[in-house]
Structures are given as C-alpha cells and as structure tokens.
Legacy VTK file of the C-alpha trace (Angstrom):
# vtk DataFile Version 3.0
C-alpha trace
ASCII
DATASET POLYDATA
POINTS 362 float
-26.414 16.508 1.259
-23.046 16.293 0.190
-21.829 13.642 -2.552
-19.123 10.828 -0.798
-16.026 11.075 -2.670
-15.754 8.095 -5.164
-12.914 7.195 -5.575
-10.219 4.221 -8.176
-8.237 1.573 -6.586
-6.232 1.968 -9.465
-3.336 1.179 -7.388
-0.500 -1.198 -7.401
-0.375 -3.166 -4.464
2.450 -3.937 -2.138
2.888 -7.575 -1.735
6.259 -9.128 -2.558
9.082 -6.541 -3.207
12.171 -6.442 -4.814
14.854 -5.648 -2.410
16.502 -2.939 -3.583
13.021 -1.364 -4.624
11.875 -1.302 -1.474
15.435 -0.359 0.658
15.530 2.863 -1.158
11.497 3.518 -0.692
12.563 4.295 3.067
16.443 5.410 1.869
17.731 2.696 3.357
21.535 0.593 2.807
23.272 -2.390 3.434
25.819 -1.765 6.153
27.322 -4.966 7.641
26.980 -4.578 12.029
28.746 -8.218 12.566
28.015 -11.877 12.334
24.665 -11.863 12.798
22.975 -10.153 10.203
23.586 -7.145 8.870
22.503 -2.712 9.827
19.924 -0.361 7.535
21.822 3.176 7.961
19.824 6.763 6.141
20.481 7.525 3.462
19.219 11.045 2.575
16.675 11.996 -0.112
17.081 14.164 -2.821
14.420 15.987 -3.894
14.915 14.202 -8.452
13.953 10.889 -5.592
10.822 12.049 -4.220
9.825 13.796 -7.635
10.483 10.338 -9.016
8.629 8.524 -6.310
5.628 10.952 -6.917
5.920 10.350 -10.692
5.611 6.771 -10.324
1.359 8.122 -9.894
1.733 7.925 -13.960
3.068 3.492 -14.396
-0.185 2.377 -12.469
-1.056 -1.048 -13.528
-4.452 -2.805 -13.425
-6.429 -3.973 -10.758
-6.120 -7.336 -12.798
-2.638 -7.573 -14.226
-1.867 -7.358 -10.868
-4.024 -9.621 -9.180
-3.117 -11.457 -11.633
0.237 -11.511 -10.389
-0.001 -12.726 -7.130
-2.201 -15.584 -7.989
0.974 -16.764 -10.829
3.522 -16.464 -6.760
1.361 -18.957 -5.317
3.628 -21.395 -7.115
6.705 -19.880 -6.545
9.068 -23.181 -4.283
9.602 -20.946 -1.578
6.623 -21.917 -0.513
7.505 -25.558 -0.241
9.669 -24.728 2.693
9.060 -21.113 4.187
10.181 -21.840 7.232
14.147 -21.695 5.292
13.586 -18.406 4.951
16.595 -15.894 5.540
14.963 -13.207 8.751
16.406 -9.770 7.843
14.799 -8.586 10.927
12.456 -7.898 13.572
9.516 -5.376 11.788
7.383 -5.526 15.226
6.209 -7.449 18.626
2.897 -8.158 19.966
1.198 -10.104 23.074
1.747 -13.362 21.562
4.441 -12.547 18.540
6.040 -11.040 16.487
6.907 -9.995 12.988
10.436 -10.024 11.294
11.388 -9.194 7.986
11.317 -12.611 5.010
13.738 -12.816 2.308
12.457 -15.021 -0.489
15.426 -17.010 -2.875
14.886 -13.892 -5.719
15.076 -11.675 -3.422
11.756 -10.775 -2.424
10.518 -9.696 1.008
7.254 -9.982 3.153
6.266 -10.061 6.703
6.310 -13.367 8.654
3.874 -13.506 11.610
4.332 -16.427 14.704
3.766 -17.010 17.279
3.924 -20.081 20.322
2.055 -22.928 18.543
-0.963 -22.944 21.452
-2.349 -19.273 19.287
-2.451 -21.364 16.497
-6.263 -21.283 15.881
-5.319 -17.077 15.614
-3.847 -17.411 13.039
-5.495 -19.554 11.344
-8.184 -17.497 11.678
-6.340 -14.295 10.851
-4.955 -16.338 7.118
-8.556 -17.396 6.755
-10.017 -14.055 6.933
-7.276 -12.573 4.803
-7.899 -15.448 2.253
-11.038 -13.722 1.961
-10.782 -10.564 0.991
-7.682 -11.331 -1.186
-9.004 -10.257 -4.727
-12.089 -7.696 -2.712
-10.726 -5.282 -0.438
-7.933 -2.881 -1.052
-8.067 -1.810 2.378
-7.167 -5.104 4.317
-4.181 -7.208 3.872
-3.019 -9.055 1.807
-1.305 -12.861 2.556
1.305 -13.910 0.607
1.744 -17.960 1.219
-1.487 -19.762 0.764
-1.065 -22.132 4.985
-0.089 -21.574 7.971
3.444 -23.379 8.642
4.839 -25.144 11.516
8.437 -25.369 12.915
10.233 -26.295 15.686
13.073 -24.410 16.946
17.122 -25.443 18.319
15.017 -25.013 22.260
12.197 -27.681 21.148
10.519 -24.543 21.712
7.086 -24.947 18.966
6.369 -22.431 16.495
3.110 -21.261 13.649
3.813 -19.247 11.360
1.852 -17.240 8.171
3.063 -14.634 5.035
1.917 -10.939 4.499
2.884 -8.415 2.564
4.971 -5.615 4.063
3.741 -1.987 5.578
6.228 0.160 4.111
5.786 2.880 6.248
4.680 0.981 9.532
1.406 1.695 11.980
-0.328 4.481 12.143
1.077 4.856 15.569
4.234 5.091 14.099
2.950 8.246 12.355
1.134 9.439 15.084
4.261 10.003 17.666
6.273 10.834 14.593
3.348 13.594 14.475
4.887 14.028 18.545
0.580 12.508 18.892
-1.562 14.894 17.135
-2.238 15.253 13.300
-4.184 17.459 11.727
-7.900 17.774 11.338
-8.339 16.675 7.062
-5.220 14.321 7.524
-7.256 12.443 10.095
-10.624 12.103 7.906
-8.448 11.167 4.542
-7.186 8.226 7.321
-10.544 7.771 9.047
-11.949 7.057 5.114
-9.655 4.756 4.528
-10.311 2.877 7.058
-14.122 2.943 6.715
-13.823 1.620 3.232
-12.126 -1.524 5.230
-14.943 -1.794 7.648
-17.821 -1.599 5.531
-16.503 -4.702 3.280
-15.770 -6.892 6.483
-19.034 -6.542 9.106
-21.149 -6.401 5.020
-19.549 -9.566 5.058
-19.802 -10.319 8.096
-17.036 -10.222 10.181
-15.836 -7.676 12.833
-12.642 -6.613 13.609
-12.729 -7.264 17.663
-8.900 -5.096 17.665
-9.639 -1.687 15.878
-6.792 0.638 17.302
-3.976 2.500 15.276
-1.614 0.105 16.068
-3.477 -2.679 13.807
-3.783 0.326 10.281
-0.990 -0.058 8.270
0.569 2.434 6.149
1.589 1.774 3.000
2.260 3.990 -0.650
-0.145 5.348 -3.129
-0.279 5.193 -7.175
-3.345 7.763 -6.825
-2.118 10.965 -7.869
-2.565 13.628 -5.096
-3.016 11.870 -1.783
-1.609 10.772 0.544
-1.542 6.799 0.977
-3.099 4.224 1.685
-4.010 2.121 5.336
-4.828 -0.915 5.752
-6.845 -2.610 7.939
-4.219 -5.625 9.628
-3.909 -8.273 12.428
-7.044 -10.047 13.275
-6.552 -11.933 15.641
-9.128 -11.875 17.599
-11.669 -10.614 15.126
-15.477 -12.594 14.768
-15.883 -14.568 11.837
-20.117 -15.063 10.718
-21.259 -17.550 12.541
-18.303 -18.411 14.900
-17.456 -17.879 18.842
-17.280 -14.746 20.613
-13.315 -13.630 21.039
-12.061 -14.742 24.564
-13.029 -13.209 27.618
-10.548 -9.979 28.198
-8.827 -10.936 25.138
-9.887 -7.671 24.124
-7.837 -4.835 24.323
-5.940 -5.309 26.601
-3.590 -2.344 27.976
-6.656 0.032 25.264
-10.047 -0.680 28.195
-11.336 3.055 26.164
-11.158 1.136 23.102
-13.420 -1.483 23.885
-17.730 -1.281 23.958
-19.779 -1.076 26.819
-22.096 -3.998 25.454
-18.618 -5.646 25.126
-18.217 -6.396 28.431
-20.603 -8.079 31.385
-22.605 -11.230 31.466
-24.383 -10.143 27.770
-20.725 -9.730 25.717
-22.728 -8.232 22.203
-19.958 -8.408 19.690
-21.223 -6.612 16.447
-19.644 -4.351 14.115
-21.247 -2.015 15.899
-17.692 -2.980 18.266
-15.809 -1.869 15.558
-18.007 1.603 14.986
-17.490 2.196 19.108
-13.338 1.937 18.771
-12.622 4.016 15.293
-14.446 6.354 17.216
-11.965 6.125 20.489
-8.850 6.246 17.501
-10.699 9.561 15.989
-9.710 11.213 18.833
-6.944 9.965 19.783
-5.664 10.798 15.811
-7.035 14.711 16.546
-5.115 14.805 19.855
-7.113 15.245 22.355
-7.941 12.540 25.761
-9.573 8.469 24.969
-11.213 9.255 28.579
-12.671 12.147 28.090
-15.874 12.862 29.173
-18.726 14.525 26.243
-18.418 17.979 27.572
-14.583 17.395 26.901
-14.550 16.097 22.887
-17.785 18.526 22.326
-15.202 22.231 23.815
-12.026 20.024 23.046
-13.139 18.743 18.759
-14.688 20.771 16.041
-18.141 20.856 15.184
-17.765 18.034 12.301
-15.150 15.726 14.534
-17.266 15.626 17.757
-20.441 15.169 15.259
-18.232 12.276 13.509
-17.580 11.525 16.990
-20.731 11.088 19.015
-22.160 8.968 16.511
-19.568 5.597 16.495
-20.116 6.212 20.011
-23.815 6.095 20.617
-23.767 4.059 24.609
-26.629 1.816 22.653
-24.795 -0.401 20.201
-28.012 -0.561 17.972
-27.995 3.294 17.222
-24.985 3.312 17.098
-24.564 4.689 13.331
-22.506 1.452 10.476
-19.229 2.708 8.309
-21.400 2.816 5.294
-23.044 5.317 7.189
-19.895 7.642 8.127
-18.413 7.439 4.530
-20.556 9.762 3.900
-20.334 12.445 7.044
-18.949 15.428 6.137
-15.481 14.954 8.017
-14.137 11.814 5.926
-14.389 13.930 2.966
-13.074 16.784 3.614
-10.573 17.988 1.274
-7.486 17.076 2.307
-5.337 19.682 1.368
-2.062 18.042 2.484
1.542 17.651 0.701
2.489 13.618 -0.249
3.452 10.843 2.027
7.156 11.704 3.930
9.086 8.798 3.966
11.082 8.962 7.344
12.490 6.096 7.865
13.612 5.835 11.929
15.935 2.217 11.658
17.515 0.867 15.007
19.348 -1.587 16.029
18.568 -4.180 18.578
20.981 -5.833 20.630
20.732 -9.359 18.709
22.434 -7.171 15.477
18.864 -7.697 13.641
17.200 -4.508 12.844
13.565 -2.823 13.685
11.963 -0.494 11.504
10.733 1.774 12.657
9.043 4.114 9.551
7.597 7.402 10.596
LINES 1 363
362 0 1 2 3 4 5 6 7 8 9 10 11 12 13 14 15 16 17 18 19 20 21 22 23 24 25 26 27 28 29 30 31 32 33 34 35 36 37 38 39 40 41 42 43 44 45 46 47 48 49 50 51 52 53 54 55 56 57 58 59 60 61 62 63 64 65 66 67 68 69 70 71 72 73 74 75 76 77 78 79 80 81 82 83 84 85 86 87 88 89 90 91 92 93 94 95 96 97 98 99 100 101 102 103 104 105 106 107 108 109 110 111 112 113 114 115 116 117 118 119 120 121 122 123 124 125 126 127 128 129 130 131 132 133 134 135 136 137 138 139 140 141 142 143 144 145 146 147 148 149 150 151 152 153 154 155 156 157 158 159 160 161 162 163 164 165 166 167 168 169 170 171 172 173 174 175 176 177 178 179 180 181 182 183 184 185 186 187 188 189 190 191 192 193 194 195 196 197 198 199 200 201 202 203 204 205 206 207 208 209 210 211 212 213 214 215 216 217 218 219 220 221 222 223 224 225 226 227 228 229 230 231 232 233 234 235 236 237 238 239 240 241 242 243 244 245 246 247 248 249 250 251 252 253 254 255 256 257 258 259 260 261 262 263 264 265 266 267 268 269 270 271 272 273 274 275 276 277 278 279 280 281 282 283 284 285 286 287 288 289 290 291 292 293 294 295 296 297 298 299 300 301 302 303 304 305 306 307 308 309 310 311 312 313 314 315 316 317 318 319 320 321 322 323 324 325 326 327 328 329 330 331 332 333 334 335 336 337 338 339 340 341 342 343 344 345 346 347 348 349 350 351 352 353 354 355 356 357 358 359 360 361
C-alpha cells in the first residue's frame, strides 16, 4: 500500500498583512477613482517578481514564532473599536451578508464578515470554531479578533461582524471559474488532500462543516517548496458543534441540493461527519468538470478509475459505510504527484457601481 504523503507545516500563515505587500502580491496598485473610494488597477508581473515570490520559501519562519506573533496582535488598539476601521472594498457576498476588505491604523489588511444582527448566533458560532482550531490546524481559516462586534448603521439597520485573515487568491470556486470549470486531475487530487487534512481535525474534535462546497474553500500562498498553494476551510455559520443542535431544516446547501447527503434530509435528519464526506465527493466531481448530478454509470465512464474509486467511497448511500477523512488521506487519488508549475497570480479586479472594488483573483 502506498504510504501517505507527509507534509511539513512550516509555512507562514497569513493572518494580518501589510497593505503594500498584499497589493504587490496581487499585482495591484492603488489609483484614485472618485470621492467614494479608490480603484485598483492591474500591474504586469515580471519574471523577476515571480521568482522573488517563489524564493520566499527560503525565508520561512517556524510555526511557534508565527503563532506568537498572532497572539501578540490581540492587544492591538483597533480591537477596542473595530467598527471604525476603513472599508477598502467588497470581497464577496453570501446569503446573509457580505465580506469586505478593511485596514487597521498600522496598514494591515483583514477580511470583515458582516451579517444582519438576527444571524448573530451563526457568527458567534463561527468565531468559536475558528478560535478552537486557531493554533492547531493550518487548513482552517484563522480569526484576527477575539469577539463579535455589534453596530447600528445610519438607517437603523443593526449588524454584527467578525474579522479573519484574508485569502489573497480568492476561493476554490474562483480557481475553477478561471480554469473554465475543469481542473487537471492531479491538481484536484492535491486540493482534495488539503481539504481532507482540514476535515480530519474538524471531525476528530466532533465538528461537522455542513456547508462544504468550492466557494467555502479559500486559497492562500504556500511557503513550502514545490507545493501549489494552501487551502483552508471557511464559512462555519451552518456548522454543527459537538453535542450542538443540527442546522435548521432547509438551511443547508441552498441552491445546491446535489451537495446534500441523503441522510441529512427527511424526518431522520442525521447530521454527522459523513455529511461532509458526501459533499467532498460531489466537490471532486465538480472540480473534474463532470456533471455532479450524473448517475454512477456516467461517472464511472467519465472519471478515471482512480478518481471514480475515490468518489464512490465518498458517496456511499448508507452513511455508516461512507469512508472517513482519515481513511481517504491514504487513497492514491490524493497522493499522486502534483507535477504542475507554481501558482500563477491572475488578479481580475472589478469596479462596483458604488466606487469600491471587488477582488476576484482567478
């Protein structure tokens, strides 16, 4: 049996970043547009810049010193009134809110996730989960603030927010869109490996993500030589905590019923780690460019034997017989050689009508 690939976690997690460094990494430069804000224009990347980025692997800091740096940020003065941080742009929008790019007085960039106050319990739960895994897992997004912040907008709309590290390269969905809806199989295997590593720790501690899909997998640069990127699980608003209640009926995978495991619907509504494994199987099908609603005979004929074997282990109808994240970490599909060039940075900024900027990085 092929030995599971062991990865050394010596990368430097991006939690708070200097504004100039982030803009340079995305090949962006600030250019004033109007009184409502600033625009971002694309800046051509030279071979020397690309080479300098890849050489960062020789300047890695060890995990302990990096985590100590993150801990020391908890005393920053901006946390006393984070609602005053300037908003630089919109990074994305979900069912119950949006994510914006904000900057601290020190010039550090973060993602601010904002929802209507009636969804505050979901944000509080998400923040608890992020802090639980903050120091033990590199494949789960890191928080940058200790509490949830409440504020009232000028039109008397009550909102709440949490802060977390920004994903310089967007989401897995962005990557797939840029690639035309289909990724090479070895890249899919590599991405699946990183997702499994996050799910393994999540499930080991009794948590279930319950909303696993490409848009909730964020992409970060890696400082490990020879690797493509780092992926991190995000958006835990619907997650199930140990001994906690199940997500509300009808709230899971709105508009994406193929991702919902069969046991998670109906009168029984069994929510276990097996729900995430079903979703992972569907995600692999989608990354490979196949029809996620296709029958088994179609999938077995469309996917490679190795990919199909992985998918069918994820999509077993009986949830008790479904493979676990730990078991699938040794599957040959996720341990095949990556054999692809380093991650290209292809920012495609898009100006919104209100003058702010939405970043799409693939």
